[in-house]
C-alpha positions in Angstrom: -0.2 0.1 -0.1 1.5 3.4 -1.2 2.2 5.7 2.0 1.9 9.1 -0.6 -0.4 11.6 0.3 -3.5 11.4 -1.9 -3.1 14.9 -3.9 -6.6 14.7 -5.6 -7.8 15.0 -1.9 -5.5 17.7 -0.9 -6.4 19.3 -3.9 -10.2 18.9 -3.3 -9.6 20.5 0.3 -7.8 23.1 -1.3 -10.6 23.8 -3.4 -12.8 23.7 -0.6 -11.0 25.7 1.7 -10.5 28.6 -1.0 -14.4 28.9 -1.1 -15.1 29.2 2.3 -12.1 32.2 3.0 -13.2 33.9 -0.4 -16.2 35.8 1.0 -17.7 35.9 -2.6 -18.4 33.3 -5.4 -15.4 32.1 -7.4 -15.5 31.0 -11.2 -13.5 28.0 -12.0 -11.1 30.1 -14.0 -10.2 32.1 -11.3 -10.1 29.3 -8.6 -7.7 27.7 -11.1 -5.5 30.7 -11.1 -5.5 30.8 -7.3 -4.9 27.2 -6.5 -2.2 27.0 -9.7 -4.2 24.0 -10.6 -5.5 23.0 -13.9 -8.9 23.9 -14.9 -9.8 20.7 -15.9 -9.1 19.3 -12.6 -10.8 22.2 -10.5 -13.6 21.5 -12.8 -14.1 18.1 -11.7 -13.1 18.9 -8.1 -15.8 21.5 -8.1 -18.3 19.5 -9.4 -17.3 16.4 -6.8 -17.8 19.1 -4.0 -21.1 20.1 -5.1 -21.9 16.5 -5.3 -21.3 15.9 -1.8 -23.0 19.4 -0.6 -19.7 21.2 0.0 -20.2 23.6 -2.8 -22.7 25.3 -4.7 -23.2 27.6 -7.6 -25.0 30.9 -8.0 -27.3 32.1 -10.8 -24.1 33.0 -12.5 -22.7 29.9 -12.3 -19.7 30.6 -9.8 -19.0 28.5 -6.7 -19.8 29.1 -3.0 -19.5 26.9 0.2 -22.5 24.6 0.1 -24.6 23.7 3.0 -22.2 21.1 4.6 -20.3 23.9 5.8 -22.6 24.8 8.3 -22.6 20.8 9.4 -18.7 21.1 9.6 -18.7 24.4 11.8 -21.5 22.9 14.3 -19.3 19.4 14.3 -15.8 21.3 14.7 -17.2 23.4 17.6 -18.6 19.9 19.2 -15.3 18.4 18.9 -12.8 21.2 19.6 -12.5 21.5 23.3 -9.7 24.5 22.2 -12.0 26.4 20.2 -15.2 26.0 22.9 -12.7 26.8 25.8 -11.1 29.8 24.0 -14.3 31.5 22.4 -16.2 31.1 25.5 -13.5 33.1 27.3 -12.9 35.6 25.1 -16.5 36.4 24.7 -17.1 36.9 28.1 -13.7 39.1 28.3 -14.6 42.4 26.5 -12.3 45.2 26.0 -12.4 48.7 25.4 -8.9 49.7 24.7 -7.4 47.0 22.5 -8.3 44.4 20.0 -8.4 40.6 21.5 -7.3 37.9 18.9 -7.1 34.4 19.1 -5.5 32.1 16.1 -4.0 29.2 14.8 -1.5 28.1 12.3 -2.6 26.9 8.9 0.9 25.9 7.6 2.8 29.0 7.5 -0.4 31.3 7.5 -2.4 32.3 10.8 -6.4 31.7 10.9 -8.1 33.5 13.4 -10.7 31.8 15.3 -11.8 35.3 17.1 -11.0 39.0 16.5 -13.0 41.5 18.3 -12.0 45.2 18.0 -12.2 47.9 21.1 -16.0 48.2 22.1 -17.3 45.8 19.3 -19.9 43.2 20.7 -18.0 40.2 21.2 -20.5 37.9 19.6 -19.4 39.7 16.4 -15.6 38.5 16.9 -16.5 34.8 15.9 -14.7 34.0 12.7 -14.6 36.0 9.5 -11.1 36.5 9.2 -9.1 35.6 6.2 -5.7 33.6 6.5 -2.9 36.3 7.4 0.8 35.6 7.1 2.5 34.9 10.1 5.5 36.6 9.6 3.3 39.9 10.1 1.3 38.4 13.1 2.3 38.2 16.8 0.3 35.3 17.0 2.0 33.6 14.4 5.6 34.4 15.8 4.5 32.7 18.9 3.2 29.8 17.2 6.2 29.2 15.2 8.2 29.8 18.2 6.7 27.1 19.5 8.4 24.8 17.2 11.5 23.2 17.1 14.2 24.4 14.6 14.0 21.6 12.1 10.2 21.7 11.6 10.4 25.7 11.5 12.5 25.4 8.9 10.3 23.3 6.7 7.4 25.1 7.5 9.2 28.3 6.0 11.1 26.8 3.6 9.7 28.2 0.6 10.5 32.0 2.2 13.3 34.1 0.6 16.3 33.8 2.6 16.2 37.1 4.1 12.6 36.6 5.3 13.8 33.2 7.0 16.9 34.6 8.9 14.3 37.4 10.0 11.9 34.8 11.4 14.5 32.7 13.0 15.8 35.8 15.1 12.1 36.5 15.9 11.4 33.0 17.1 14.9 33.3 19.3 13.6 36.4 21.0 9.9 34.9 21.4 11.6 31.8 23.2 13.7 33.9 25.5 10.9 36.2 26.3 8.0 33.5 26.5 5.8 35.9 24.7 5.5 37.6 21.2 5.7 41.1 20.9 5.7 44.0 17.8 6.8 47.3 17.9 5.1 50.4 16.3 7.4 53.2 14.1 7.2 55.4 17.3 8.9 52.7 19.5 6.1 51.8 21.4 4.7 48.1 21.6 1.2 47.5 20.2 0.9 44.0 19.8 1.5 41.1 22.4 0.9 37.2 21.8 1.2 34.0 24.0 0.6 30.5 23.0 -1.9 28.1 24.8 -2.6 24.3 24.9 -6.1 22.5 25.4 -6.6 19.0 24.7 -3.2 18.6 23.0 -4.2 21.4 20.6 -2.1 24.7 20.5 -3.2 28.0 19.7 -2.2 31.7 20.2 -3.9 34.6 22.0 -3.0 38.5 21.6 -3.4 42.0 22.2 -3.3 44.5 19.4 -4.5 47.8 18.3 -2.7 49.6 21.6 0.3 51.4 22.6 2.4 51.3 25.6 6.0 52.0 26.7 8.3 49.3 27.6 8.0 50.0 31.3 4.3 49.3 31.1 4.5 46.1 29.2 4.6 43.5 32.1 1.3 44.8 33.1 -0.4 44.0 29.7 1.9 40.7 29.5 0.6 39.5 32.9 -3.1 40.3 31.8 -2.6 38.1 28.8 -1.4 35.3 30.9 -4.5 35.7 32.8 -6.6 34.7 30.0 -4.3 31.8 28.7 -4.8 30.3 32.3 -8.7 30.8 32.1 -8.6 29.2 28.9 -6.5 26.5 29.7 -8.7 25.8 32.9 -11.9 26.2 31.5 -12.5 22.6 30.5 -10.8 20.8 33.7 
């Protein structure tokens, strides 16, 4: 029996994922270009996804997620103790002076499961955010820092050499401090993130869209760590 991954299955999942994050219906040609796949193969994959309810077409014959996406969302919430614990704590911890974000890694990108702006209804923070480059995210840096060097090198192998070097330097700093930070042009910290684990799965939580001087950072880090503890203890 072959131990090679099933590429058709991988490509089908990629098609479904692209439909779910696009935010609008996609045509065959556009999807083919986005995924760098032959249009004939994309047509076949989309017809297959449609046949099992994972995709559907609008009046213009463009594709969008089918009804199965709602089933998968409900099942994912039920089966993921990490998602339940993280979102319940987040919804019950609104902020009026910063953004609260929670994300996971997908390859070398961050997917936000929660992202609520200051004064925003916490319920509106659930989902709705596209993939975001991990190199531009404190959440991404915090999660990449959890990898060993070999896994990190494999994850970012397709990056440019200078990008790889910069990420290894950033990861080294995160490991030393125990959390990730981003500093704005004015020298003030405007973003901090820390990882957490629930049920063996890992994610990261961040405060963003604020500014503090270096001597005020410890207070924000302590607040973030308290949320981490609440999430990790939530289902215990």
